[in-house]
C-alpha positions as CSV (number, residue, x, y, z in Angstrom):
1,M,-53.9,135.4,108.5
2,A,-55.5,138.4,107.0
3,V,-55.2,141.9,107.9
4,T,-59.1,142.4,108.0
5,D,-58.8,140.5,111.2
6,V,-56.9,143.2,112.7
7,W,-58.2,146.5,114.2
8,V,-56.4,149.6,115.5
9,E,-57.7,151.7,118.1
10,L,-57.1,155.4,117.7
11,H,-57.0,157.9,120.2
12,S,-58.1,161.5,119.6
13,E,-58.7,163.9,122.9
14,A,-61.1,165.9,120.7
15,L,-63.2,163.1,119.1
16,G,-62.4,160.1,121.5
17,V,-61.6,156.5,120.6
18,R,-62.3,155.0,117.4
19,M,-61.8,151.5,116.1
20,V,-60.3,150.8,112.5
21,R,-59.8,147.8,110.5
22,A,-56.2,147.7,109.7
23,D,-57.1,147.0,106.0
24,T,-58.8,150.1,105.6
25,I,-55.5,152.2,106.5
26,E,-53.7,153.8,103.1
27,Q,-51.5,156.0,104.9
28,V,-50.1,157.3,108.2
29,W,-48.1,160.3,108.5
30,W,-46.6,163.3,111.1
31,D,-47.0,166.7,110.0
32,V,-44.9,169.4,111.8
33,K,-47.4,171.7,111.4
34,Q,-49.8,169.7,113.6
35,P,-47.2,167.9,115.7
36,A,-50.0,166.7,118.2
37,F,-51.4,164.0,116.1
38,L,-50.2,161.3,113.5
39,T,-53.0,161.4,110.7
40,V,-54.2,158.1,109.3
41,A,-55.6,158.3,105.9
42,L,-58.8,155.8,105.3
43,R,-59.6,153.8,102.0
44,S,-62.8,155.8,102.6
45,G,-61.3,159.0,101.9
46,Q,-61.8,160.2,105.7
47,E,-58.7,161.1,108.0
48,V,-58.5,160.0,111.5
49,R,-56.3,161.6,114.2
50,Q,-54.2,159.5,116.7
51,D,-52.8,161.7,119.3
52,V,-49.2,161.4,119.4
53,R,-48.8,160.7,123.2
54,A,-52.3,158.8,123.5
55,G,-53.0,161.3,126.4
56,F,-49.9,160.3,128.4
57,P,-48.1,163.4,129.8
58,T,-44.8,163.2,128.0
59,D,-42.1,165.8,126.3
60,D,-42.9,167.1,122.8
61,I,-42.6,164.5,119.8
62,E,-39.3,164.8,117.9
63,E,-39.7,164.3,113.9
64,D,-37.4,161.0,114.1
65,E,-40.0,159.8,117.0
66,A,-42.8,160.6,114.8
67,A,-41.5,158.5,112.0
68,D,-40.7,155.5,114.2
69,L,-44.4,155.5,115.4
70,C,-45.4,155.7,111.9
71,T,-43.3,152.7,110.7
72,T,-43.9,150.8,114.3
73,L,-47.8,151.0,113.5
74,V,-47.3,149.4,110.1
75,E,-44.9,146.7,111.7
76,R,-47.5,145.7,114.6
77,I,-50.1,145.4,112.1
78,A,-48.2,143.1,110.1
79,E,-46.9,141.1,113.1
80,A,-50.7,141.0,114.3
81,A,-52.0,139.5,111.1
82,D,-49.4,136.7,111.3
83,M,-50.4,135.7,114.7
84,G,-54.0,134.5,114.0
85,G,-57.3,135.0,115.5
86,P,-58.7,138.7,115.9
87,R,-56.2,141.0,116.9
88,M,-55.8,144.5,117.9
89,V,-53.0,147.4,117.9
90,W,-53.1,150.2,120.3
91,M,-51.0,152.7,121.4
92,A,-49.5,152.8,125.1
93,R,-47.0,154.2,127.4
94,D,-43.4,153.2,127.3
95,E,-42.1,152.9,130.7
96,D,-38.6,152.7,129.3
97,T,-38.6,155.6,127.4
98,K,-41.5,157.5,129.3
99,G,-42.8,157.9,125.8
100,V,-45.4,156.1,123.8
101,T,-45.3,152.8,121.6
102,W,-47.5,150.8,119.4
103,K,-48.5,147.3,121.1
104,R,-50.4,144.3,119.8
105,G,-52.5,141.7,121.0
106,P,-55.9,139.4,121.1
107,L,-58.8,141.7,120.4
108,I,-61.2,140.1,122.8
109,E,-58.6,140.4,125.9
110,Q,-57.9,144.0,125.2
111,R,-61.4,145.1,125.0
112,A,-62.0,143.3,127.9
113,H,-60.2,145.9,129.8
């Protein structure tokens, strides 16, 4: 399976929802000076922001958690690429920790909700 079949849904309260093909993502990071966002750099030179809490009311994010979210995004993209068929990666609330986490699943099924 190719990463070109994986899409990432990014949420920005200011800019809304944007779907990005995973193979266009070059880097993802969190900046302590802008703690409300993960920044996703695209091959085109654009930078897209993901609200670190995806609109869910939760506590402030810690540096370790931000690093985990960056790493987990890359892991979910790789897992989704191995699953076959068009896939999507999105941020969702983690009920166990009351934080957020990256999820993956079929593209069609997720976009239907």
